[in-house]
KEGUBA-631378 format. One record per residue (C-alpha): residue number from 0; residue in three letters; x, y negated, z negated. Coordinates in steps of 0.1 Angstrom, whole numbers, always signed. Layout:
    k    r     xx     yy     zz
  NUM  ALA      X      Y      Z
...
END
This chain:
    k    r     xx     yy     zz
    0  MET   +759   -133   -991
    1  THR   +730   -151  -1006
    2  GLU   +708   -175   -986
    3  PRO   +712   -212   -988
    4  ALA   +697   -228  -1019
    5  ARG   +663   -244  -1013
    6  PRO   +658   -280  -1027
    7  HIS   +648   -279  -1063
    8  SER   +615   -297  -1056
    9  SER   +604   -276  -1026
   10  LEU   +591   -246  -1047
   11  ARG   +574   -243  -1080
   12  ALA   +594   -226  -1107
   13  GLU   +574   -194  -1106
   14  SER   +583   -190  -1069
   15  ILE   +620   -199  -1074
   16  LEU   +622   -171  -1099
   17  VAL   +611   -146  -1073
   18  ALA   +626   -161  -1041
   19  SER   +660   -175  -1050
   20  GLY   +692   -155  -1050
   21  ARG   +681   -131  -1023
   22  PRO   +704   -118   -995
   23  GLU   +702   -132   -960
   24  ARG   +672   -119   -941
   25  ALA   +683    -95   -914
   26  PRO   +668    -63   -900
   27  GLY   +678    -34   -923
   28  ALA   +693    -58   -949
   29  PRO   +684    -52   -986
   30  VAL   +658    -74  -1002
   31  ASN   +676    -74  -1035
   32  PRO   +712    -85  -1040
   33  PRO   +734    -54  -1046
   34  VAL   +756    -49  -1076
   35  THR   +792    -57  -1065
   36  LEU   +815    -35  -1086
   37  SER   +849    -46  -1075
   38  ALA   +878    -62  -1094
   39  THR   +897    -71  -1063
   40  TYR   +889    -83  -1028
   41  HIS   +905    -83   -993
   42  ALA   +931   -111   -989
   43  ASP   +924   -145   -972
   44  GLY   +889   -148   -985
   45  GLU   +870   -160  -1016
   46  PRO   +871   -146  -1042
   47  GLU   +904   -127  -1042
   48  TYR   +901   -114  -1077
   49  GLY   +873   -105  -1101
   50  ARG   +879   -133  -1126
   51  GLU   +873   -158  -1099
   52  GLY   +838   -148  -1087
   53  ASN   +814   -121  -1078
   54  PRO   +785   -120  -1053
   55  THR   +762   -107  -1080
   56  TRP   +770   -137  -1102
   57  ALA   +763   -160  -1072
   58  ALA   +728   -147  -1069
   59  LEU   +719   -154  -1105
   60  GLU   +737   -187  -1106
   61  GLN   +719   -199  -1075
   62  THR   +685   -190  -1091
   63  LEU   +692   -206  -1125
   64  GLY   +707   -237  -1108
   65  ALA   +676   -241  -1086
   66  LEU   +653   -238  -1117
   67  GLU   +670   -267  -1135
   68  GLY   +682   -288  -1106
   69  GLY   +720   -284  -1110
   70  GLN   +749   -260  -1106
   71  CYS   +750   -229  -1128
   72  VAL   +781   -214  -1143
   73  LEU   +776   -180  -1159
   74  PHE   +796   -166  -1189
   75  ALA   +800   -134  -1208
   76  SER   +777   -146  -1236
   77  GLY   +759   -177  -1248
   78  MET   +787   -182  -1273
   79  ALA   +813   -180  -1246
   80  ALA   +794   -207  -1227
   81  ALA   +793   -229  -1259
   82  ALA   +830   -224  -1266
   83  THR   +839   -234  -1230
   84  LEU   +818   -266  -1232
   85  LEU   +837   -275  -1264
   86  GLU   +871   -265  -1250
   87  ASP   +865   -290  -1222
   88  LEU   +867   -319  -1247
   89  PRO   +900   -336  -1255
   90  LEU   +918   -329  -1287
   91  GLY   +902   -346  -1317
   92  ALA   +870   -355  -1299
   93  GLN   +839   -360  -1321
   94  VAL   +809   -338  -1317
   95  VAL   +775   -347  -1332
   96  PHE   +753   -316  -1337
   97  PRO   +720   -306  -1354
   98  ASP   +724   -297  -1391
   99  ASN   +701   -267  -1385
  100  ALA   +715   -256  -1351
  101  TYR   +719   -219  -1342
  102  GLN   +743   -204  -1368
  103  GLY   +768   -192  -1342
  104  VAL   +773   -228  -1329
  105  ARG   +776   -242  -1364
  106  GLN   +803   -216  -1372
  107  LEU   +821   -223  -1339
  108  LEU   +821   -260  -1346
  109  ALA   +833   -254  -1382
  110  ASP   +862   -233  -1368
  111  ARG   +872   -260  -1344
  112  GLU   +871   -286  -1371
  113  ARG   +892   -264  -1395
  114  THR   +919   -261  -1369
  115  GLY   +919   -298  -1361
  116  ARG   +907   -292  -1326
  117  LEU   +875   -313  -1330
  118  ARG   +858   -337  -1354
  119  VAL   +822   -328  -1362
  120  ARG   +792   -345  -1377
  121  SER   +759   -329  -1385
  122  VAL   +726   -348  -1383
  123  GLY   +689   -341  -1385
  124  ILE   +683   -338  -1348
  125  ALA   +645   -347  -1350
  126  ASP   +654   -381  -1366
  127  THR   +661   -400  -1334
  128  GLU   +672   -432  -1352
  129  ALA   +696   -414  -1375
  130  VAL   +711   -395  -1345
  131  ALA   +716   -427  -1325
  132  ALA   +732   -444  -1355
  133  SER   +758   -415  -1357
  134  LEU   +770   -417  -1321
  135  SER   +798   -443  -1324
  136  GLY   +831   -427  -1312
  137  THR   +813   -395  -1301
  138  ARG   +823   -376  -1270
  139  LEU   +796   -349  -1271
  140  LEU   +761   -349  -1286
  141  TRP   +748   -313  -1290
  142  ILE   +710   -311  -1290
  143  GLU   +690   -280  -1298
  144  THR   +653   -282  -1292
  145  PRO   +633   -265  -1304
  146  THR   +658   -256  -1331
  147  ASN   +663   -220  -1343
  148  PRO   +647   -211  -1367
  149  HIS   +632   -243  -1380
  150  LEU   +615   -252  -1347
  151  ASP   +623   -289  -1350
  152  ILE   +618   -310  -1319
  153  ALA   +644   -335  -1307
  154  ASP   +636   -364  -1283
  155  ILE   +660   -355  -1254
  156  GLU   +653   -386  -1233
  157  ALA   +658   -410  -1261
  158  LEU   +689   -393  -1274
  159  ALA   +704   -390  -1240
  160  ALA   +699   -427  -1234
  161  ALA   +715   -435  -1268
  162  ALA   +744   -412  -1260
  163  ALA   +749   -428  -1226
  164  GLU   +755   -462  -1244
  165  HIS   +785   -446  -1261
  166  GLY   +798   -427  -1230
  167  ALA   +790   -393  -1246
  168  ARG   +780   -362  -1229
  169  VAL   +748   -345  -1239
  170  VAL   +744   -307  -1240
  171  VAL   +710   -293  -1247
  172  ASP   +706   -257  -1259
  173  ASN   +675   -248  -1239
  174  THR   +674   -212  -1249
  175  LEU   +641   -212  -1268
  176  ALA   +622   -234  -1243
  177  THR   +637   -218  -1211
  178  PRO   +638   -236  -1178
  179  LEU   +601   -229  -1174
  180  ARG   +591   -251  -1204
  181  GLN   +618   -278  -1205
  182  GLN   +640   -296  -1180
  183  PRO   +669   -312  -1199
  184  LEU   +687   -325  -1169
  185  GLU   +656   -344  -1157
  186  LEU   +655   -360  -1192
  187  GLY   +691   -373  -1190
  188  ALA   +712   -344  -1204
  189  THR   +746   -337  -1189
  190  ALA   +742   -299  -1193
  191  SER   +717   -273  -1203
  192  LEU   +729   -243  -1222
  193  HIS   +713   -208  -1224
  194  SER   +719   -176  -1242
  195  ALA   +706   -157  -1212
  196  THR   +705   -126  -1234
  197  LYS   +672   -139  -1247
  198  PHE   +642   -150  -1225
  199  ILE   +660   -151  -1192
  200  ALA   +671   -115  -1192
  201  GLY   +642   -106  -1215
  202  HIS   +648    -69  -1223
  203  ALA   +674    -69  -1251
  204  ASP   +699    -49  -1231
  205  LEU   +727    -73  -1222
  206  LEU   +748   -103  -1233
  207  LEU   +751   -133  -1210
  208  GLY   +754   -171  -1212
  209  ALA   +748   -199  -1187
  210  VAL   +754   -236  -1183
  211  ILE   +736   -257  -1158
  212  THR   +748   -292  -1149
  213  ALA   +744   -317  -1121
  214  ASP   +779   -331  -1129
  215  GLU   +800   -316  -1102
  216  GLU   +833   -324  -1120
  217  LEU   +820   -307  -1152
  218  ALA   +808   -276  -1132
  219  ALA   +842   -273  -1116
  220  SER   +860   -276  -1149
  221  LEU   +838   -250  -1165
  222  ARG   +845   -225  -1136
  223  SER   +882   -231  -1140
  224  ARG   +881   -225  -1177
  225  ARG   +860   -194  -1172
  226  THR   +887   -180  -1149
  227  LEU   +916   -190  -1172
  228  ASP   +900   -177  -1204
  229  GLY   +884   -146  -1188
  230  ALA   +850   -153  -1203
  231  ILE   +834   -138  -1172
  232  PRO   +800   -119  -1170
  233  GLY   +799    -83  -1159
  234  PRO   +783    -76  -1126
  235  MET   +759    -50  -1141
  236  GLU   +748    -74  -1168
  237  THR   +743   -101  -1142
  238  TYR   +723    -78  -1120
  239  LEU   +700    -68  -1149
  240  ALA   +696   -104  -1160
  241  LEU   +685   -114  -1125
  242  ARG   +660    -85  -1124
  243  GLY   +646    -96  -1157
  244  LEU   +644   -132  -1146
  245  ARG   +621   -123  -1118
  246  THR   +593   -116  -1143
  247  MET   +601   -144  -1169
  248  ALA   +570   -165  -1159
  249  LEU   +547   -135  -1166
  250  ARG   +565   -125  -1198
  251  LEU   +566   -160  -1212
  252  ASP   +530   -168  -1204
  253  ARG   +518   -137  -1222
  254  ALA   +542   -141  -1252
  255  GLU   +535   -178  -1256
  256  ALA   +497   -173  -1256
  257  SER   +501   -146  -1283
  258  ALA   +525   -168  -1303
  259  ALA   +499   -196  -1304
  260  GLU   +472   -173  -1315
  261  LEU   +493   -157  -1342
  262  ALA   +505   -191  -1355
  263  ARG   +469   -202  -1358
  264  ARG   +459   -171  -1377
  265  LEU   +490   -170  -1399
  266  ALA   +483   -206  -1409
  267  GLU   +449   -195  -1423
  268  HIS   +463   -163  -1441
  269  PRO   +463   -165  -1479
  270  ALA   +498   -148  -1480
  271  VAL   +514   -175  -1459
  272  ALA   +527   -208  -1474
  273  ARG   +537   -225  -1441
  274  VAL   +539   -219  -1404
  275  ARG   +564   -236  -1381
  276  TYR   +553   -237  -1345
  277  PRO   +553   -268  -1323
  278  GLY   +520   -259  -1308
  279  LEU   +501   -265  -1341
  280  GLY   +486   -299  -1345
  281  ASP   +502   -304  -1380
  282  HIS   +537   -298  -1367
  283  PRO   +558   -330  -1370
  284  GLY   +570   -326  -1334
  285  TYR   +536   -317  -1319
  286  GLU   +531   -348  -1298
  287  LEU   +567   -350  -1287
  288  ALA   +568   -314  -1277
  289  GLY   +535   -319  -1258
  290  ARG   +552   -347  -1237
  291  GLN   +586   -331  -1233
  292  MET   +577   -294  -1228
  293  SER   +551   -278  -1205
  294  GLY   +544   -251  -1232
  295  PHE   +553   -245  -1268
  296  GLY   +572   -212  -1265
  297  ALA   +571   -177  -1279
  298  LEU   +590   -182  -1311
  299  LEU   +575   -191  -1345
  300  SER   +586   -190  -1381
  301  PHE   +565   -187  -1412
  302  GLU   +571   -187  -1449
  303  THR   +554   -163  -1473
  304  HIS   +544   -169  -1509
  305  GLY   +566   -152  -1534
  306  ASP   +604   -149  -1530
  307  GLY   +629   -134  -1506
  308  ASP   +621    -98  -1518
  309  THR   +584   -105  -1509
  310  ALA   +594   -115  -1474
  311  GLU   +616    -85  -1470
  312  ARG   +587    -63  -1480
  313  VAL   +566    -78  -1452
  314  CYS   +593    -68  -1427
  315  ALA   +596    -33  -1441
  316  ALA   +558    -28  -1439
  317  LEU   +556    -36  -1402
  318  GLY   +550     -8  -1378
  319  LEU   +547    -23  -1343
  320  ILE   +569    -54  -1349
  321  THR   +606    -45  -1352
  322  PRO   +628    -59  -1380
  323  ALA   +659    -70  -1360
  324  THR   +679   -100  -1350
  325  SER   +677   -118  -1317
  326  LEU   +647   -130  -1297
  327  GLY   +632   -134  -1263
  328  GLY   +626    -98  -1254
  329  VAL   +595    -79  -1244
  330  GLU   +593    -64  -1279
  331  SER   +583    -85  -1309
  332  LEU   +611    -89  -1335
  333  ILE   +610   -103  -1370
  334  GLU   +638   -112  -1394
  335  ARG   +642   -130  -1427
  336  ARG   +669   -155  -1417
  337  ALA   +680   -164  -1452
  338  ARG   +695   -130  -1455
  339  TYR   +726   -146  -1439
  340  PRO   +746   -169  -1461
  341  SER   +752   -194  -1433
  342  GLU   +715   -198  -1428
  343  ARG   +709   -204  -1465
  344  GLU   +736   -231  -1464
  345  ALA   +717   -247  -1435
  346  GLY   +686   -250  -1456
  347  VAL   +666   -220  -1443
  348  PRO   +640   -211  -1470
  349  GLU   +644   -178  -1487
  350  THR   +609   -166  -1475
  351  LEU   +612   -178  -1439
  352  LEU   +605   -151  -1414
  353  ARG   +614   -158  -1377
  354  LEU   +590   -140  -1353
  355  SER   +599   -136  -1317
  356  VAL   +566   -127  -1300
  357  GLY   +568   -101  -1273
  358  ILE   +543    -89  -1247
  359  GLU   +523    -64  -1268
  360  HIS   +486    -69  -1272
  361  VAL   +479    -98  -1295
  362  GLU   +453    -79  -1315
  363  ASP   +478    -51  -1322
  364  LEU   +504    -76  -1333
  365  TRP   +479    -93  -1356
  366  ALA   +467    -61  -1372
  367  ASP   +504    -52  -1379
  368  LEU   +511    -86  -1395
  369  ASP   +479    -88  -1415
  370  ALA   +484    -53  -1429
  371  ALA   +521    -60  -1438
  372  LEU   +513    -92  -1455
  373  ASP   +486    -75  -1476
  374  ALA   +509    -45  -1484
  375  ALA   +537    -68  -1495
  376  GLY   +515    -85  -1520
  377  ALA   +524   -120  -1507
  378  ALA   +490   -136  -1514
  379  SER   +492   -167  -1536
END
C-alpha cells in the first residue's frame, strides 16, 4: 500500500518525483514499491482482477497525479490513452485539433472520422483567434504544445477559456514539456496527456501512457473504459517508468541545457537553413513559451540546406547521435520526419531533422553534428 498523497503544493516537483508513490514507512518495509506480478487477487478486496488495478500502477499514478494536481490514469501506451479520451465522447462529437499534431493522433482522428464516430476539424494551434473561431459545436479541443516536430506554441490559458465558453473539454498533450515544464490543469485544461514512453520513463525501454485530470467524473470514466477495453499497463513497464521518473528532473535539466546550446550553434551553422526551438529569441512562440513554461524543453528541429537526400546524409554521417524514431530518452536521437508520408501531408519540410537531445556531453554532441553537417555537404 502506498502512503497517502501529499497536497500538490506542499512539495516542489523535484521532491515529489522522489518522495511520492512510496510504500508506508514501517520497520523492515521496502523503500521502493515492489512489482506486483499477479493477474488475480483474493476475494472480497480491491482489486479482484488484474484489469481493474495493480499496486504498482497505484504508485506511479499517485506520483504523476501529485506532479500535475489531479488524478492519474495509466494506459498501455500514449495512443491507448488518446483513444480512450476520444472514446469517452458521444457519437458524432466534433473535435478540433492541431493541423501539425503528432502523426499518431492525426491518424487516430482520421480513422474515427472515416467510420463516422467523430467529426474532426484541424487548425493552426498557435493561431489563438483562428482556434477560438472554430470552436462552435465542439465537444473537445485537442491541444499539443510544443507541437511535434514543428515546435509551435499554443496559448493554453486563452484557448481553455475560449473552449469553456462552448462547453468543450480541453486535452493538452504535455509529452514534450513534461509536468516539470508545463502545468496544463493550472492553465484551465480538463486533462493532460502523456506518452510516458518518452521523458517520464526516459530510457527507451517501455511503452506507457497517462492522463491526468482534476475532473473526478472523467477520471472514473477513463478507469472504467480502461478496464472494459483492456488498455492496461503492464506492472513491469509501470515499475520501470516509476524508476525512470525519479531522475527526470536531473535528466531534463541536462538535456534541456544541451538543447539550448545546440540550437544556438546550429542557428549559426552555414549548413542549416532554419532552427525550430522555442528557447531561441526569433521563435514566434518565444515570449508565450517563456510565460507558459518554466523551461524550453529538450527537443529541437532544424532544416538543412539542400534536399531530403542531403538531410538523410547528415543522419547517416552521425556517430554518437542515433538515427531512430521516438524521443525523450537518455540517448540523443535524430530523424528526418518527412520520410513518413503522413508527415509530408502535414507540411513537414523535406529537410527537417528532429533532434531529441539526451544527456551526453554537449561538446561531444556538437562535434558529431558539426562533422556530419560538413560531411553531408549541406552548406549553402
